[in-house]
C-alpha positions in Angstrom: -0.2 -0.1 -0.2 3.2 2.2 0.6 4.3 2.0 -3.1 1.0 2.7 -4.4 0.6 5.6 -2.3 3.9 7.0 -3.4 2.7 6.3 -7.0 -0.4 8.4 -6.4 1.8 11.3 -4.4 4.1 11.4 -7.2 1.1 11.6 -9.8 -0.6 14.4 -7.3 2.6 16.8 -7.1 2.4 16.7 -11.0 -1.2 17.6 -11.5 -0.6 20.4 -9.0 2.4 21.6 -10.6 0.6 21.5 -13.8 -2.5 23.4 -12.2 -0.1 26.2 -11.0 1.0 26.4 -14.4 -2.6 27.1 -16.1 -4.4 29.4 -13.3 -7.0 30.4 -15.7 -7.9 27.0 -16.7 -8.2 26.2 -12.9 -10.0 29.5 -11.7 -12.7 29.0 -15.0 -13.5 25.3 -14.3 -13.7 25.9 -10.6 -16.0 28.6 -11.0 -18.1 26.6 -13.3 -18.6 23.6 -11.2 -19.6 26.1 -8.3 -22.0 27.7 -10.6 -23.2 24.4 -11.3 -23.6 23.7 -7.2 -25.1 26.9 -7.1 -28.1 26.7 -9.6 -28.9 22.9 -7.8 -29.3 24.7 -4.6 -31.0 27.5 -5.8 -33.6 25.1 -7.9 -34.5 23.6 -4.2 -34.7 27.3 -2.9 -37.4 28.0 -5.6 -39.3 24.7 -5.6 -39.8 25.0 -2.2 -41.7 28.6 -2.2 -44.4 26.8 -3.6 -44.2 23.2 -1.3 -43.5 22.6 2.1 -42.6 18.8 1.3 -41.3 16.7 -1.4 -42.4 13.1 -1.0 -41.9 13.7 2.9 -38.7 15.5 3.0 -38.1 19.1 3.8 -36.3 22.0 2.5 -33.3 21.8 4.1 -33.5 17.7 4.1 -33.2 18.2 0.6 -30.5 20.4 0.7 -28.7 17.7 2.8 -29.4 15.2 0.3 -28.3 17.3 -2.8 -25.2 18.2 -0.8 -24.3 14.6 -0.1 -24.6 13.8 -3.8 -22.6 16.7 -4.9 -20.0 15.7 -2.0 -19.6 12.3 -3.5 -19.8 13.8 -7.3 -16.9 16.4 -6.2 -14.5 13.8 -4.8 -15.0 12.0 -7.8 -14.1 14.8 -10.1 -11.2 15.4 -8.0 -9.4 12.0 -7.8 -10.9 10.2 -10.6 -12.8 11.6 -13.5 -9.9 12.9 -15.7 -7.8 9.8 -15.7 -10.7 7.7 -16.3 -12.1 9.6 -19.1 -8.8 9.7 -20.7 -8.4 6.1 -20.6 -10.7 5.7 -23.4 -8.9 7.8 -25.6 -5.4 6.3 -24.8 -7.1 2.8 -25.8 -7.9 3.9 -29.2 -4.4 6.1 -29.6 -2.3 3.2 -28.4 -1.1 5.3 -25.4 -2.2 3.1 -23.4 0.9 1.3 -23.8 2.5 3.7 -21.4 0.4 2.4 -18.4 1.5 -1.2 -19.3 5.0 -0.5 -19.0 4.7 1.3 -15.5 4.9 -1.0 -12.2 2.2 -1.8 -10.2 -1.8 -2.3 -11.0 -2.5 -1.1 -14.5 -6.3 -0.3 -13.3 -5.0 1.9 -10.5 -2.3 3.9 -12.6 -4.5 4.3 -15.4 -7.1 5.5 -13.0 -5.4 7.8 -10.6 -2.5 9.6 -12.8 -4.6 12.8 -13.2 -5.8 15.0 -10.3 -8.3 17.6 -10.2 -7.7 20.3 -7.6 -10.5 22.8 -9.0 -13.3 19.1 -8.0 -11.3 19.0 -4.7 -11.7 22.4 -4.1 -15.4 22.7 -4.5 -15.8 19.3 -2.6 -15.0 21.7 0.7 -18.0 24.0 -0.5 -20.1 20.5 -1.0 -19.3 19.6 2.8 -20.3 23.3 3.7 -23.6 23.0 2.1 -24.3 19.5 4.2 -22.9 21.1 7.5 -25.2 24.3 6.7 -28.3 21.7 6.4 -27.2 20.2 9.7 -27.0 23.2 11.4 -30.4 24.3 10.1 -32.3 21.0 11.0 -30.9 21.0 14.6 -29.0 17.6 13.8 -26.8 17.0 16.9 -23.2 16.1 15.2 -21.4 13.2 16.8 -17.9 11.6 16.1 -19.8 8.2 15.5 -22.0 10.1 13.0 -19.5 11.5 11.3 -16.8 8.7 10.9 -20.5 6.5 9.5 -21.0 9.0 7.0 -17.8 9.1 5.9 -17.5 5.3 5.2 -20.8 5.7 3.4 -19.7 8.5 1.2 -16.6 6.5 0.6 -18.7 3.7 -0.5 -20.7 5.6 -3.0 -17.5 7.3 -4.3 -16.3 3.4 -4.9 -19.7 2.7 -6.8 -19.7 5.6 -9.0 -15.9 5.1 -9.7 -16.6 1.8 -10.4 -19.6 2.4 -12.7 -17.3 4.8 -14.7 -14.6 2.5 -15.1 -16.8 -0.4 -16.0 -18.1 1.8 -18.6 -14.8 3.2 -20.3 -13.6 -0.2 -20.1 -15.8 -0.8 -23.1 -13.3 0.9 -25.2 -11.7 -2.0 -25.5 -14.0 -3.6 -27.4 -15.9 -0.9 -29.1 -14.1 1.5 -31.7 -15.0 4.4 -29.2 -16.5 5.1 -25.9 -17.7 8.8 -26.5 -21.3 9.7 -24.9 -20.7 8.0 -21.5 -19.9 11.3 -20.0 -23.4 12.5 -20.9 -25.0 9.6 -19.9 -23.4 9.2 -16.8 -24.4 12.8 -16.0 -28.3 11.7 -16.4 -27.7 8.8 -14.5 -26.3 10.8 -11.7 -29.7 13.1 -11.9 -31.3 10.8 -9.8 -28.9 10.5 -6.9 -30.3 14.3 -5.9 -33.8 12.6 -5.4 -35.1 11.2 -2.1 -35.7 7.3 -2.5 -39.4 8.0 -1.5 -39.8 9.9 -4.9 -39.8 6.6 -6.6 -43.2 4.9 -6.8 -43.2 2.4 -9.8 -41.6 -1.1 -9.4 -39.6 -0.4 -12.7 -37.8 2.8 -11.5 -37.2 1.1 -8.0 -35.6 -1.8 -9.3 -33.9 0.2 -11.8 -32.6 2.9 -10.0 -32.4 2.1 -6.5 -31.2 -1.6 -6.9 -29.7 -2.4 -10.2 -28.1 1.2 -10.7 -28.0 2.1 -7.1 -27.1 6.0 -7.9 -30.1 6.6 -5.3 -28.7 4.5 -2.3 -25.4 6.5 -3.2 -26.9 9.7 -1.9 -29.7 8.2 0.4 -28.0 6.2 2.9 -25.3 8.6 4.2 -28.3 11.4 4.4 -30.5 9.2 6.0 -28.1 8.7 8.6 -27.8 12.3 9.8 -31.6 12.6 9.9 -33.3 12.0 13.4 -36.5 10.4 11.9 -34.5 7.8 10.1 -31.0 7.1 12.3 -29.0 4.5 11.6 -30.3 1.5 9.3 -28.3 -1.3 8.9 -30.2 -2.2 6.0 -29.4 0.8 4.1 -25.6 1.2 5.4 -25.2 -2.7 4.4 -26.6 -2.4 1.3 -24.5 0.1 0.2 -21.5 -1.7 1.5 -22.1 -4.6 -1.0 -23.1 -2.5 -3.8 -19.4 -0.9 -3.4 -17.8 -4.5 -3.3 -20.1 -5.9 -6.1 -19.5 -3.0 -8.7 -15.9 -2.8 -8.0 -15.2 -6.5 -8.2 -17.2 -6.2 -11.8 -15.1 -3.4 -12.8 -12.2 -5.1 -12.2 -13.1 -8.5 -13.5 -14.0 -6.3 -16.8 -11.2 -4.3 -17.1 -9.0 -7.5 -17.0 -10.8 -9.0 -19.4 -10.4 -5.9 -21.7 -6.6 -5.8 -21.5 -6.4 -9.5 -23.0 -8.1 -7.5 -25.9 -5.8 -4.8 -26.2 -3.6 -5.0 -28.9 -1.2 -1.8 -28.5 0.2 0.9 -30.7 2.5 -1.3 -32.5 -0.5 -3.6 -33.8 
């Protein structure tokens, strides 16, 4: 683990140095992400001007849910997004040979090479939104709650990471994996909705259990809400989803490596 941490640390230093070389780009993308987060929060404010509850969730409970969803997505953007989506292009061009020549696990190296400081910066804002919502709701924050919340957020991050790796790994079989980014953003829109909003059997099965984007955000948020509290079923489901999706991503990625013909072929 220490060896992999050193590899990641070297990549992080390179990414930060590169960001400092292009400060304007860093500032613009930070503002774009911040604007996107602001629009989502303003949308909640506008909606709750006309209603007091959505699927049984009050305004600040919804802010807590949306803040949790944004926090997980900002971590994904900061730590993995650029590397994973660049992987598809590298497979098509043959530049993926570079990762095969590196020491250590290929999947780890290929998906953690780049760090996006703008995404990590806005994760602090997202965490602030979560904290603000808990204060407005009068939620007592304890060490145990924070520890469990962090574990659940990490599990949600693993699910997002696995789904992205699984999707981009299709480039080993397809000529192009373009369109995945838009599809992913469409899918994550559902993570900002409470589970109670999904009434039909088909939507529940699809977005809650098969593609657990709802569980990813709802489980941590429900943990902090006094009327729900800690539910081992939700926590267990999230941990199982994280392990299952990660195992599937590793399996598909390694199968794809066998098909990779490199730039020399």
